[in-house]
C-alpha positions in Angstrom: -20.7 1.3 -9.9 -24.0 3.1 -9.4 -24.0 5.9 -6.9 -26.6 8.4 -6.1 -26.7 11.2 -7.3 -24.3 14.2 -5.9 -22.7 11.2 -3.9 -19.2 10.9 -4.2 -16.5 8.5 -4.4 -14.7 8.2 -0.9 -11.5 8.0 -2.6 -12.2 11.0 -4.4 -11.0 14.1 -2.3 -7.4 11.8 -1.8 -6.2 11.0 -5.1 -4.2 14.0 -5.7 -2.2 13.5 -1.8 -2.1 9.9 -2.7 -0.1 10.1 -6.2 2.4 12.0 -4.4 2.6 9.7 -1.8 3.0 6.6 -4.1 5.6 8.2 -6.0 7.6 8.9 -3.1 7.1 5.3 -1.9 8.5 4.0 -5.0 11.6 6.0 -4.8 12.0 4.1 -0.9 10.8 0.7 -2.9 14.2 1.3 -5.2 16.3 2.3 -1.9 15.5 -0.7 -0.2 16.1 -3.0 -3.5 19.6 -1.3 -3.6 20.7 -2.1 -0.2 18.8 -4.4 1.3 20.4 -4.7 4.7 21.3 -0.7 5.2 17.5 -0.1 4.3 16.0 -3.0 6.2 14.0 -1.4 8.7 12.4 0.7 5.5 10.9 -2.9 4.5 8.3 -3.0 7.9 7.2 0.8 6.8 6.9 -0.7 3.3 4.7 -2.8 4.3 2.2 -0.3 6.6 2.1 1.9 3.2 0.6 -1.3 1.4 -2.1 -2.7 4.5 -3.0 1.2 4.9 -4.5 1.2 1.4 -5.3 -2.7 1.1 -7.1 -2.4 3.9 -9.0 0.4 3.5 -10.1 -0.9 0.1 -11.5 -4.4 1.9 -13.5 -1.9 4.2 -14.5 0.0 1.9 -16.0 -2.3 -0.9 -17.5 -3.9 2.5 -19.7 -1.3 2.9 -20.6 -1.3 -1.1 -18.5 2.3 -1.3 -15.8 1.2 -3.6 -15.6 -0.9 -7.3 -14.0 -4.2 -7.4 -11.5 -3.2 -9.5 -10.5 -0.8 -6.8 -10.5 -4.1 -4.5 -8.4 -6.3 -6.8 -5.7 -3.5 -6.4 -5.9 -3.4 -2.7 -5.8 -7.3 -2.1 -3.0 -6.8 -4.6 -1.0 -4.5 -2.0 -1.5 -6.3 1.2 -0.1 -9.8 -0.9 2.7 -7.4 -1.4 2.9 -6.3 2.6 3.1 -10.0 3.1 5.9 -9.7 0.8 7.7 -7.1 2.7 7.4 -9.0 5.9 8.9 -12.0 4.3 11.3 -10.2 2.8 12.1 -8.4 6.4 12.3 -11.6 7.6 15.0 -13.1 5.2 17.3 -10.3 5.3 20.0 -10.9 8.4 20.3 -7.4 10.5 22.9 -5.1 9.8 25.7 -6.3 11.9 26.1 -3.3 15.1 
């Protein structure tokens, strides 16, 4: 993707924070997978995490500020968000 001289990527400043955020969420996803009934509420948070990147990727792509390959990752995250919501609906709530 061609950028004017001196113009930086819109995701550049957030890369380091994003790496640690992604690592923390991978641990959370493993916990959810181990006990989906207990961690059912976290499924919606996982969906929100996926939408936060996927939505931003779509918006930045439509503005012409993001490469198509990064958009592809955002679309995958949006699909995973839908799957998280479907899983949340499929898992019965924990009895009180």
